[in-house]
Wavefront OBJ file of the C-alpha trace (Angstrom):
o trace
v 27.616 -2.168 -14.769
v 26.764 -3.621 -11.353
v 24.196 -2.366 -8.876
v 21.217 -0.124 -9.573
v 21.249 2.191 -12.541
v 21.733 5.890 -11.777
v 18.531 7.877 -11.263
v 16.938 9.593 -14.273
v 17.195 13.006 -12.601
v 19.116 15.045 -10.028
v 17.989 17.656 -7.510
v 17.837 21.094 -9.104
v 17.037 19.766 -12.566
v 13.997 21.123 -14.404
v 11.250 18.560 -14.990
v 11.526 18.825 -18.758
v 15.106 17.509 -18.454
v 14.160 14.334 -16.556
v 14.942 11.172 -18.516
v 12.037 8.796 -19.109
v 10.207 6.684 -18.181
v 10.448 8.115 -14.659
v 8.226 7.971 -11.602
v 7.368 11.482 -10.403
v 6.135 12.560 -6.972
v 4.417 15.948 -6.634
v 5.658 16.960 -3.178
v 2.954 19.549 -2.538
v 0.176 17.011 -3.156
v 2.059 14.234 -1.341
v 2.651 16.320 1.795
v -0.993 17.393 1.835
v -2.029 13.731 1.714
v 0.280 12.764 4.582
v -0.927 15.605 6.783
v -4.602 15.047 5.967
v -4.526 11.347 6.845
v -2.570 11.909 10.059
v -4.981 14.630 11.160
v -8.124 12.707 10.248
v -6.978 9.491 11.935
v -6.307 11.431 15.140
v -9.711 13.063 14.899
v -11.375 9.668 14.375
v -9.606 8.245 17.433
v -7.779 5.442 15.644
v -4.110 4.573 15.395
v -2.544 4.988 11.967
v -0.310 2.189 10.673
v 0.134 2.957 6.947
v 0.787 0.138 4.526
v 4.281 0.480 3.093
v 3.701 -1.936 0.213
v 2.273 1.026 -1.673
v 5.418 3.163 -1.590
v 8.255 0.744 -0.639
v 10.267 3.808 0.381
v 11.780 4.220 3.892
v 11.933 8.004 3.472
v 8.148 8.078 3.132
v 7.719 5.763 6.130
v 9.899 8.034 8.258
v 7.759 11.015 7.276
v 4.595 9.090 8.176
v 6.093 8.200 11.567
v 7.065 11.838 12.169
v 3.379 12.737 11.753
v 2.260 10.178 14.323
v 2.038 6.785 12.589
v 2.648 3.994 15.117
v 4.602 1.944 12.577
v 4.038 0.463 9.145
v 2.527 -2.594 7.542
v 4.543 -4.703 5.133
v 3.436 -7.628 3.062
v 6.596 -9.749 2.948
v 9.562 -10.476 5.229
v 12.078 -8.905 2.838
v 9.977 -5.743 2.754
v 9.963 -5.619 6.547
v 13.746 -6.025 6.595
v 14.172 -2.974 4.372
v 12.003 -0.780 6.592
v 13.615 -1.882 9.841
v 17.013 -1.169 8.280
v 15.570 2.242 7.348
v 14.795 3.074 10.972
v 11.177 1.958 11.405
v 10.783 0.404 14.846
v 7.352 -1.240 14.605
v 6.475 -3.406 11.611
v 3.475 -5.659 11.058
v 3.648 -8.211 8.245
v -0.020 -8.314 7.253
v 0.326 -11.698 5.689
v 0.859 -15.326 6.574
v 4.520 -16.396 6.395
v 5.427 -20.016 5.686
v 8.862 -21.646 5.431
v 11.680 -22.088 7.932
v 14.060 -19.696 6.171
v 11.563 -16.839 6.140
v 10.480 -17.498 9.712
v 14.068 -17.449 10.967
v 14.650 -14.110 9.232
v 11.451 -12.714 10.700
v 12.403 -13.783 14.228
v 15.910 -12.325 13.881
v 14.341 -9.059 12.757
v 12.640 -8.853 16.166
v 16.085 -8.177 17.655
v 15.961 -4.730 16.050
v 12.277 -3.756 16.102
v 8.837 -4.780 17.284
v 7.650 -7.295 14.694
v 4.199 -8.722 14.110
v 2.820 -11.270 11.670
v -0.566 -12.772 10.805
v -1.706 -16.373 11.266
v -4.783 -18.293 10.225
v -3.648 -21.881 10.924
v -2.354 -23.723 13.993
v 0.609 -25.071 12.040
v 1.785 -21.498 11.492
v 1.603 -20.821 15.218
v 3.780 -23.837 16.012
v 6.381 -22.869 13.397
v 6.514 -19.258 14.598
v 6.951 -20.389 18.203
v 9.957 -22.489 17.205
v 11.466 -19.582 15.263
v 10.918 -17.103 18.099
v 12.423 -19.451 20.674
v 15.460 -20.116 18.471
v 16.045 -16.358 18.161
v 15.270 -15.818 21.856
v 12.850 -13.021 20.932
v 9.109 -12.425 21.162
v 6.846 -11.994 18.148
v 3.429 -10.336 17.979
v 0.930 -12.689 16.378
v -2.259 -11.291 14.910
v -5.055 -13.718 14.154
v -6.341 -12.879 10.707
v -10.119 -12.972 10.453
v -11.776 -13.315 7.056
v -14.189 -10.371 7.024
v -15.477 -10.879 3.489
v -12.491 -10.740 1.158
v -12.496 -14.556 0.873
v -8.729 -14.704 0.752
v -6.701 -15.469 3.885
v -8.070 -15.511 7.411
v -9.908 -17.726 9.871
v -13.472 -18.195 8.723
v -15.179 -18.748 12.075
v -15.038 -17.366 15.574
v -14.218 -20.846 16.847
v -11.116 -20.917 14.630
v -10.093 -17.497 15.964
v -10.499 -18.746 19.532
v -8.422 -21.847 18.829
v -5.615 -19.736 17.357
v -5.647 -17.247 20.235
v -5.469 -20.131 22.714
v -2.509 -21.646 20.905
v -0.643 -18.322 20.748
v -1.028 -17.550 24.439
v 0.238 -20.998 25.417
v 3.505 -20.785 23.424
v 6.671 -19.189 24.728
v 7.986 -16.454 22.461
v 4.577 -15.442 21.134
v 2.243 -12.619 22.126
v -1.415 -12.383 21.080
v -1.590 -8.873 19.609
v -5.186 -8.901 18.352
v -7.120 -9.354 15.127
v -6.179 -8.481 11.559
v -9.458 -7.659 9.777
v -8.890 -6.260 6.298
v -11.676 -6.166 3.727
v -9.479 -5.718 0.656
v -12.173 -6.302 -1.935
v -14.203 -3.405 -0.526
v -11.576 -0.794 -1.370
v -12.674 -0.425 -4.988
v -16.391 -0.977 -4.719
v -17.593 2.012 -6.679
v -20.619 3.295 -4.788
v -20.729 4.399 -1.144
v -23.700 2.086 -0.585
v -21.646 -0.928 -1.661
v -18.710 0.076 0.504
v -20.908 0.673 3.551
v -22.592 -2.710 3.146
v -19.251 -4.495 2.909
v -17.822 -2.815 6.009
v -21.051 -3.270 7.965
v -20.756 -7.002 7.344
v -17.051 -6.948 8.201
v -17.732 -5.105 11.464
v -20.354 -7.688 12.436
v -17.789 -10.462 11.946
v -15.236 -8.565 14.017
v -17.670 -7.968 16.881
v -18.753 -11.614 16.900
v -15.138 -12.818 17.063
v -14.236 -10.342 19.824
v -17.316 -11.372 21.834
v -16.395 -15.049 21.548
v -12.853 -14.300 22.717
v -14.158 -12.298 25.675
v -16.528 -15.110 26.679
v -13.524 -17.439 26.761
v -11.525 -15.019 28.897
v -9.316 -13.519 26.185
v -8.796 -9.798 25.851
v -8.405 -8.547 22.267
v -5.716 -5.833 22.536
v -6.312 -4.321 19.099
v -8.268 -4.821 15.897
v -6.373 -3.565 12.862
v -7.253 -3.334 9.177
v -8.891 -1.010 6.628
v -7.553 0.639 3.483
v -7.655 3.934 1.632
v -11.098 3.288 0.123
v -12.957 2.475 3.346
v -10.878 3.447 6.397
v -13.395 6.086 7.536
v -16.102 3.424 7.707
v -13.969 1.103 9.837
v -12.991 3.973 12.121
v -16.586 5.156 12.532
v -17.817 1.636 13.335
v -15.880 1.505 16.596
v -14.855 -2.079 15.869
v -11.355 -1.153 14.687
v -8.640 0.499 16.770
v -6.041 0.881 14.012
v -6.223 1.555 10.267
v -3.829 0.560 7.475
v -4.346 2.799 4.413
v -1.485 2.790 1.926
v -2.445 4.228 -1.454
v -3.553 7.568 0.032
v 0.011 8.863 -0.272
v -0.117 8.536 -4.093
v -3.608 7.666 -5.395
v -4.207 6.284 -8.906
v -6.687 6.109 -11.770
v -8.579 3.176 -10.275
v -9.200 4.911 -6.947
v -10.392 7.874 -8.992
v -13.333 5.743 -10.149
v -14.756 5.406 -6.625
v -17.881 7.527 -6.234
v -19.038 9.646 -3.325
v -22.482 10.391 -1.937
v -23.117 12.887 -4.725
v -22.475 10.262 -7.413
v -19.249 11.960 -8.487
v -15.678 10.643 -8.111
v -14.258 10.928 -4.607
v -11.233 13.205 -4.326
v -10.381 12.856 -0.651
v -6.659 12.732 -1.432
v -4.709 14.418 -4.197
v -3.052 12.632 -7.089
v 0.659 12.912 -6.302
v 2.179 10.051 -8.335
v 2.763 10.337 -12.075
v 4.693 8.438 -14.688
v 6.648 10.731 -16.971
v 6.974 9.465 -20.554
v 8.311 10.837 -23.822
v 6.635 10.811 -27.233
v 8.885 8.580 -29.317
v 6.798 8.245 -32.488
v 4.170 10.242 -34.406
v 4.076 7.958 -37.424
v 0.302 8.280 -37.988
v -2.252 11.091 -37.628
v -4.129 10.979 -34.333
v -1.641 8.602 -32.745
v 1.326 9.236 -30.485
v 3.545 6.483 -29.074
v 5.312 6.989 -25.744
v 8.225 5.101 -24.205
v 6.272 3.804 -21.181
v 4.909 0.298 -21.638
v 4.301 -2.716 -19.424
v 7.812 -2.574 -17.995
v 7.177 0.933 -16.641
v 3.658 0.665 -15.185
v 0.944 -1.805 -14.285
v -2.348 -2.006 -16.187
v -4.003 -4.718 -14.064
v -6.568 -2.128 -12.940
v -6.898 -0.436 -16.307
v -4.943 1.902 -18.513
v -3.357 5.072 -17.154
v -4.892 8.472 -17.681
v -3.123 11.162 -19.697
v -2.843 14.202 -17.450
v -3.650 17.657 -18.753
v -4.107 16.918 -22.475
v -7.759 17.125 -23.603
v -8.857 14.288 -25.865
v -5.721 12.199 -25.260
v -6.379 8.569 -24.272
v -3.786 5.902 -23.547
v -5.439 2.963 -25.313
v -2.874 0.233 -25.971
v 0.239 -1.077 -24.268
v 3.087 -3.462 -25.060
v 6.400 -4.151 -23.355
v 8.109 -0.846 -24.172
v 5.399 1.154 -25.968
v 2.219 2.957 -25.040
v -0.221 4.173 -27.675
v -2.069 7.430 -27.102
v -5.027 8.231 -29.340
v -5.626 11.949 -29.949
v -9.238 12.883 -30.613
v -9.518 16.328 -29.066
v -7.856 19.736 -29.191
v -4.709 18.523 -27.443
v -1.733 17.614 -29.623
v 1.643 16.003 -29.076
v 4.927 16.411 -30.892
v 7.925 14.130 -31.109
v 9.961 14.526 -27.930
v 7.141 16.000 -25.830
v 6.923 14.842 -22.217
v 3.626 13.388 -21.020
v 2.477 12.802 -17.440
v 0.442 9.635 -16.909
v -1.714 8.805 -13.894
v -0.982 5.105 -13.182
v -3.910 2.717 -13.225
v -2.633 0.970 -10.066
v 0.012 2.675 -7.960
v 1.367 -0.254 -5.910
v 2.673 -2.537 -8.680
v 3.762 0.477 -10.732
v 6.030 1.667 -7.910
v 7.531 -1.823 -7.685
v 8.864 -1.426 -11.247
v 11.049 1.592 -10.405
v 14.231 2.227 -8.427
v 13.655 5.935 -7.794
v 11.010 8.500 -6.950
v 11.752 11.822 -8.630
v 10.325 14.312 -6.153
v 9.440 17.728 -7.535
v 7.905 21.021 -6.546
v 6.683 23.355 -9.242
v 8.788 22.644 -12.331
v 11.956 21.605 -10.519
v 13.301 18.379 -9.028
v 13.778 18.801 -5.270
v 14.904 15.305 -4.227
v 15.441 11.775 -5.472
v 14.355 8.997 -3.087
v 15.315 5.348 -3.542
v 12.477 2.829 -3.654
v 14.574 0.578 -1.466
v 12.045 -2.245 -1.115
v 11.477 -2.593 -4.837
v 11.323 -6.291 -5.679
v 11.078 -7.271 -2.008
v 8.353 -9.865 -2.561
v 9.868 -12.874 -0.784
l 1 2 3 4 5 6 7 8 9 10 11 12 13 14 15 16 17 18 19 20 21 22 23 24 25 26 27 28 29 30 31 32 33 34 35 36 37 38 39 40 41 42 43 44 45 46 47 48 49 50 51 52 53 54 55 56 57 58 59 60 61 62 63 64 65 66 67 68 69 70 71 72 73 74 75 76 77 78 79 80 81 82 83 84 85 86 87 88 89 90 91 92 93 94 95 96 97 98 99 100 101 102 103 104 105 106 107 108 109 110 111 112 113 114 115 116 117 118 119 120 121 122 123 124 125 126 127 128 129 130 131 132 133 134 135 136 137 138 139 140 141 142 143 144 145 146 147 148 149 150 151 152 153 154 155 156 157 158 159 160 161 162 163 164 165 166 167 168 169 170 171 172 173 174 175 176 177 178 179 180 181 182 183 184 185 186 187 188 189 190 191 192 193 194 195 196 197 198 199 200 201 202 203 204 205 206 207 208 209 210 211 212 213 214 215 216 217 218 219 220 221 222 223 224 225 226 227 228 229 230 231 232 233 234 235 236 237 238 239 240 241 242 243 244 245 246 247 248 249 250 251 252 253 254 255 256 257 258 259 260 261 262 263 264 265 266 267 268 269 270 271 272 273 274 275 276 277 278 279 280 281 282 283 284 285 286 287 288 289 290 291 292 293 294 295 296 297 298 299 300 301 302 303 304 305 306 307 308 309 310 311 312 313 314 315 316 317 318 319 320 321 322 323 324 325 326 327 328 329 330 331 332 333 334 335 336 337 338 339 340 341 342 343 344 345 346 347 348 349 350 351 352 353 354 355 356 357 358 359 360 361 362 363 364 365 366 367 368 369 370 371 372 373 374 375
């Protein structure tokens, strides 16, 4: 067989007939999440540019755009290519891109959409200018500022100023603003920790913007923020655009973030589940399901077992997941189990299809077209 395997379900099928492992999307919860974020971003006075690396699905991006999103973020050039092909007209690659082949592809993509990319080094600026001039197109360049994640990004205001100067002096490039994403703050558990991290990030943003203004540069936009902190960035006034991604799905790790009352935050509904089947009951108190490492990511912890009291997913191998049963809930051979993924983004990247359901019936099947687009 060539090409992708057929989906594990069809529209109209009952959920208990879906083959497993399968990635499920609860449409009622998903649509509520989309509408809530669009409404709240408007109310906060910030532009919404959702991060598409979470869902990798052009159908979802189109629905986000229909609700007012200005475009999407992608993390790699191949991801951006999929979304532009899917009809998205404004794409920001929130990453540094290195290598002539990738840069040529990125510049060619600007023939079909508005395309932006991040830089944190003068060598990147020079290479992007050459690529843009060869394609006879203009690229938006965003200077990435390290606001505390200690990953990519210029570390000083002077470095930001140098990069902005280089961008504005090169034909084919446009200085679009600052990328300021505090990724490590998204899963700080307490609101006090998250506030402290974003307060520091905002101070770095304001200092960089002030230095640019002193040198005569206008900063068109500051973009950044994620699902765990976007309200803090928006409220600070230092950001004009926010980039949450996981809000469409949520996961077990986001469920560990606490609110002001010391209880888990449930701002958005859990809409993404992994459906698995019990394939073995060879020992009392233990059920084995057919969803292992090749069906979901456990980098942020094990998944949760949804709706079965006393059931805990405790061990994982390539094709097996072990559920320990210590409460009133029980499982039989062949039963279907819904798991809440520990980390939604890399779990989605393992699947070709989203099985979209409402109630107990499959309503649609959406391709995860950017699956594996990591180059």
